PAMI-271349 format. One line per field, with one value per residue: residue in three letters; x, z, y of N, C-alpha, C, O, CB in turn; residue number from 1. Coordinates in steps of 0.1 Angstrom, whole numbers, plus 5000, padded with zeros to 4 digits. Glycine has a CB too. Layout:
rest = c(Ala;...) .
n_east = c(X;...) .
n_up = c(Z;...) .
n_north = c(Y;...) .
ca_east = c(X;...) .
ca_up = c(Z;...) .
ca_north = c(Y;...) .
c_east = c(X;...) .
c_up = c(Z;...) .
c_north = c(Y;...) .
o_east = c(X;...) .
o_up = c(Z;...) .
o_north = c(Y;...) .
cb_east = c(X;...) .
cb_up = c(Z;...) .
cb_north = c(Y;...) .
nr = c(NUM;...) .
//
This chain:
rest = c(Met;Thr;Lys;Ala;Glu;Leu;Val;Asp;Ala;Val;Ala;Ala;Gly;Ala;Glu;Ile;Ser;Lys;Ala;Ala;Ala;Ala;Lys;Ala;Val;Asp;Ser;Phe;Thr;Gly;Thr;Ile;Ala;Lys;Ser;Leu;Lys;Lys;Gly;Lys;Lys;Val;Thr;Leu;Val;Gly;Phe;Gly;Thr;Phe;Ser;Val;Ala;Lys;Arg;Lys;Ala;Arg;Lys;Gly;Arg;Asn;Pro;Arg;Thr;Gly;Glu;Ala;Ile;Lys;Ile;Ala;Ala;Ser;Lys;Thr;Pro;Lys;Phe;Ser;Ala;Gly;Lys;Ala;Leu;Lys;Gln;Ala;Ile;Lys) .
n_east = c(3038;3034;3044;3023;3002;3000;2994;2968;2955;2957;2942;2917;2912;2912;2894;2900;2912;2933;2955;2958;2964;2988;3004;3004;3017;3042;3050;3052;3072;3093;3097;3105;3129;3144;3146;3161;3184;3193;3201;3183;3159;3129;3099;3071;3046;3036;3038;3066;3102;3122;3156;3191;3218;3252;3279;3310;3343;3357;3374;3371;3364;3368;3345;3349;3376;3389;3405;3417;3398;3391;3363;3344;3334;3300;3266;3234;3198;3176;3151;3130;3105;3075;3057;3029;3027;3042;3025;3002;3009;3011) .
n_up = c(8343;8311;8288;8269;8283;8304;8290;8281;8306;8315;8295;8299;8326;8325;8306;8279;8245;8233;8218;8227;8254;8251;8241;8264;8283;8271;8271;8298;8307;8291;8300;8327;8322;8309;8329;8348;8333;8334;8359;8379;8405;8405;8421;8431;8451;8476;8458;8449;8445;8418;8410;8404;8408;8416;8406;8417;8401;8399;8408;8393;8386;8358;8354;8338;8331;8353;8354;8365;8361;8351;8361;8349;8362;8366;8360;8373;8371;8399;8421;8447;8467;8478;8509;8507;8485;8494;8515;8500;8488;8508) .
n_north = c(7541;7552;7579;7582;7572;7590;7613;7605;7603;7630;7643;7632;7639;7668;7672;7677;7676;7649;7658;7684;7679;7665;7685;7701;7685;7681;7708;7713;7694;7703;7729;7725;7711;7732;7751;7737;7733;7759;7760;7765;7758;7739;7741;7725;7730;7707;7686;7682;7688;7697;7696;7703;7681;7681;7661;7651;7647;7615;7585;7553;7518;7497;7472;7450;7447;7454;7476;7508;7538;7572;7591;7616;7648;7656;7667;7660;7654;7658;7647;7655;7643;7659;7666;7661;7644;7622;7615;7607;7583;7565) .
ca_east = c(3029;3041;3040;3010;2992;2999;2986;2954;2950;2955;2931;2904;2910;2910;2883;2905;2916;2946;2965;2960;2970;3001;3011;3006;3027;3055;3054;3055;3085;3103;3099;3113;3142;3150;3149;3172;3196;3198;3206;3172;3150;3114;3092;3056;3042;3028;3043;3080;3111;3132;3169;3203;3228;3265;3287;3325;3351;3361;3380;3363;3370;3361;3342;3353;3390;3395;3414;3412;3394;3386;3350;3344;3324;3288;3254;3223;3186;3173;3137;3126;3091;3069;3050;3016;3030;3046;3013;2993;3013;3011) .
ca_up = c(8334;8300;8284;8263;8293;8311;8281;8282;8319;8315;8286;8306;8338;8322;8296;8267;8235;8235;8212;8236;8266;8247;8241;8278;8289;8265;8276;8312;8308;8285;8309;8338;8317;8306;8342;8354;8326;8338;8373;8388;8411;8402;8432;8430;8465;8478;8449;8451;8439;8408;8411;8397;8417;8409;8410;8416;8394;8408;8401;8393;8380;8347;8359;8329;8331;8366;8352;8371;8351;8356;8358;8349;8369;8359;8366;8371;8377;8411;8425;8461;8468;8488;8520;8502;8476;8503;8522;8490;8484;8520) .
ca_north = c(7548;7558;7592;7581;7569;7603;7622;7601;7607;7645;7646;7628;7647;7682;7672;7683;7666;7643;7667;7695;7673;7662;7698;7706;7676;7685;7721;7711;7688;7712;7740;7720;7709;7745;7757;7729;7736;7772;7759;7768;7747;7740;7736;7723;7728;7695;7675;7680;7698;7692;7704;7697;7677;7681;7650;7654;7638;7605;7573;7541;7506;7490;7459;7439;7445;7458;7487;7521;7548;7584;7594;7631;7655;7658;7672;7651;7659;7652;7650;7653;7643;7667;7660;7657;7632;7611;7610;7602;7569;7556) .
c_east = c(3038;3037;3026;2999;2990;2991;2971;2948;2947;2943;2918;2902;2907;2899;2888;2909;2930;2957;2968;2967;2985;3010;3014;3017;3041;3059;3059;3069;3096;3107;3107;3127;3150;3154;3161;3185;3202;3203;3195;3165;3136;3107;3077;3051;3033;3032;3057;3089;3121;3144;3180;3213;3242;3273;3302;3331;3356;3368;3371;3370;3361;3358;3347;3368;3397;3404;3408;3409;3390;3372;3348;3333;3312;3276;3243;3210;3183;3158;3135;3111;3086;3061;3036;3017;3033;3033;3003;2996;3014;2999) .
c_up = c(8323;8297;8278;8273;8301;8303;8281;8295;8320;8307;8293;8318;8335;8311;8284;8257;8238;8229;8221;8249;8263;8246;8255;8285;8284;8270;8290;8314;8302;8294;8321;8333;8314;8319;8349;8347;8330;8353;8383;8394;8406;8414;8430;8444;8466;8470;8451;8444;8430;8410;8404;8408;8409;8415;8408;8407;8404;8400;8403;8387;8369;8352;8350;8330;8345;8366;8359;8360;8358;8352;8360;8357;8360;8367;8363;8377;8389;8415;8439;8463;8480;8498;8515;8493;8484;8510;8513;8487;8496;8520) .
c_north = c(7554;7572;7592;7580;7582;7612;7618;7605;7622;7649;7643;7637;7662;7683;7680;7672;7661;7651;7678;7690;7670;7674;7703;7698;7679;7698;7720;7705;7696;7723;7736;7718;7722;7751;7750;7732;7750;7772;7763;7756;7750;7733;7736;7720;7716;7684;7672;7691;7691;7701;7696;7694;7676;7669;7654;7644;7628;7594;7561;7529;7501;7476;7447;7436;7447;7470;7500;7530;7561;7587;7609;7636;7657;7664;7662;7656;7651;7656;7646;7654;7652;7660;7654;7644;7620;7606;7603;7587;7560;7546) .
o_east = c(3049;3027;3018;2988;2978;2983;2963;2936;2937;2936;2908;2890;2899;2895;2880;2909;2938;2968;2980;2976;2993;3021;3025;3025;3050;3071;3068;3077;3107;3118;3116;3137;3162;3165;3169;3195;3214;3208;3198;3165;3132;3108;3071;3053;3023;3030;3061;3084;3127;3143;3178;3217;3242;3274;3305;3326;3359;3367;3364;3382;3349;3368;3349;3372;3408;3410;3396;3417;3387;3369;3351;3323;3313;3277;3242;3210;3186;3154;3139;3106;3093;3058;3033;3009;3029;3032;2996;2987;3017;2998) .
o_up = c(8326;8302;8280;8271;8305;8308;8282;8295;8326;8311;8292;8320;8343;8308;8279;8261;8246;8235;8223;8254;8271;8251;8258;8292;8292;8272;8294;8321;8308;8295;8325;8340;8318;8320;8354;8353;8329;8358;8395;8387;8404;8416;8427;8448;8459;8473;8454;8439;8433;8411;8399;8416;8398;8427;8397;8405;8415;8388;8413;8384;8370;8355;8355;8330;8347;8376;8358;8350;8370;8340;8370;8360;8348;8379;8352;8387;8391;8412;8443;8460;8490;8496;8518;8494;8482;8512;8517;8483;8494;8529) .
o_north = c(7560;7577;7601;7586;7586;7619;7627;7610;7626;7658;7651;7641;7668;7694;7689;7661;7667;7652;7682;7697;7672;7674;7708;7703;7680;7700;7727;7711;7697;7727;7744;7721;7722;7757;7756;7733;7752;7782;7764;7746;7761;7721;7747;7709;7715;7672;7661;7700;7681;7714;7685;7702;7672;7667;7658;7633;7631;7593;7560;7530;7500;7468;7436;7424;7443;7474;7502;7531;7560;7585;7615;7629;7658;7665;7656;7663;7639;7667;7635;7664;7653;7648;7642;7635;7609;7593;7594;7579;7548;7538) .
cb_east = c(3021;3040;3050;3010;2996;3013;2991;2953;2959;2968;2932;2905;2923;2923;2870;2917;2917;2946;2960;2947;2963;3002;3003;2992;3024;3053;3042;3045;3085;3098;3086;3107;3142;3141;3137;3169;3193;3187;3218;3162;3151;3111;3095;3052;3035;3014;3040;3084;3119;3127;3172;3209;3225;3273;3284;3332;3362;3350;3394;3350;3372;3370;3327;3350;3397;3403;3417;3423;3382;3396;3339;3342;3329;3283;3250;3226;3175;3182;3127;3134;3086;3061;3047;3009;3041;3056;3006;2993;3026;3011) .
cb_up = c(8342;8287;8275;8253;8303;8314;8266;8280;8330;8311;8273;8310;8346;8317;8302;8270;8221;8229;8198;8240;8270;8233;8234;8286;8287;8249;8274;8320;8302;8272;8314;8344;8303;8298;8351;8354;8311;8337;8375;8381;8427;8388;8445;8419;8470;8476;8434;8445;8451;8393;8426;8387;8423;8412;8403;8429;8386;8416;8408;8385;8391;8334;8361;8314;8321;8372;8337;8380;8342;8352;8368;8334;8375;8353;8362;8377;8366;8423;8416;8471;8471;8482;8531;8494;8466;8514;8529;8478;8477;8533) .
cb_north = c(7560;7549;7599;7570;7558;7608;7621;7586;7602;7652;7639;7613;7647;7688;7677;7693;7673;7629;7672;7702;7660;7655;7709;7704;7661;7685;7731;7702;7674;7717;7746;7707;7700;7754;7756;7714;7736;7783;7767;7778;7747;7733;7744;7712;7741;7698;7679;7667;7705;7693;7706;7707;7663;7694;7637;7655;7645;7599;7570;7543;7495;7490;7458;7443;7454;7446;7489;7526;7543;7596;7587;7636;7669;7644;7687;7637;7658;7657;7642;7663;7629;7678;7670;7668;7635;7616;7622;7610;7570;7564) .
nr = c(1;2;3;4;5;6;7;8;9;10;11;12;13;14;15;16;17;18;19;20;21;22;23;24;25;26;27;28;29;30;31;32;33;34;35;36;37;38;39;40;41;42;43;44;45;46;47;48;49;50;51;52;53;54;55;56;57;58;59;60;61;62;63;64;65;66;67;68;69;70;71;72;73;74;75;76;77;78;79;80;81;82;83;84;85;86;87;88;89;90) .
//
């Protein structure tokens, strides 16, 4: 599902205009991103939890040359599905 399809589905489900649905979707994703940037978890009961995972610095290999390279430490978004979501897709 693309963002446009999600906006259409939200507009139909909430019986609002596509413009209002687009604002709602943008606000939702923006709020989650801001919370994660601050290091906070976002938990939607029954749906899942968004969090930030920290990756340590490590050594890797350039697949083209085989040369050893250093991979810097980083943070990445993580999503863990909730029980209700897991049950919904069975």
